[in-house]
Steps between C-alpha positions, in 0.01 A plus 500: 500500500752503782771236509450262794793463740745218433516231768854364503653198669879473522616231260161494326449428132274734304319502167503864390321676217544857380369678194598788281382838621345608171188308393528365146880535490722202422866448574738528209742214436780708651296581812409134551867401465600765756233373743630142464861613550400701808325200657793269424747758637303521826526123529872501420555769765331263749229755572246225440466136409331492162285196423312613189418814304320619189493845346175530309410785262329705774589332829746273677477206736785385721534227760765604751633472851648837605840455664628838622184705510125457495277461195424873485868592476571213258226626266616860540848393389377299200252759377726797572812353340317389188319834461820704539674294231216559256424868527587626844131494586258244629283287275382252767184556702538615857496202732452133419291200597653218701392155605687316776591141419459265797461158338676306228167473319468881475866530400439253215181680394664845483825371346308325222267798454800725437646268236164438331392866487646577150321192360174608664539843335560336160852641471667160449399136468749368758608679819869452427462695173425825684830679548401728790441212740692254714328205325783421257771520766296273725447252218872496413595439862226258604363361174152637567326837479256432780559420864344162563 
């Protein structure tokens, strides 16, 4: 199925999902750590404002506001950089799915969804116990895992 075009608004916040290219494949621990580092590096470089992220076994969710480029370029950088560090190839699917955030209610919903995803999958009992997520950092800074 063809990827729909991405509708972008300058200064917009987006909930983005992308999956692994190969069906049935799961990220190794090393690959997940590289994906986290790549996302955090993009934030440190001020390429995006990062609100929340989770690297799941076969997909990732991020909540970002691109700063120097659009969402397509931001995702190209994250997926390309992480893939090159792993094997010089590409293990992410082509394209991604995005959802524009226009209300605080939707921001809260997507932020909390990201942090709860590992619990929903049965990977951990508490969101902050999943190491490939922003949940623990958020809890340490704000005393909570969820945006309320």
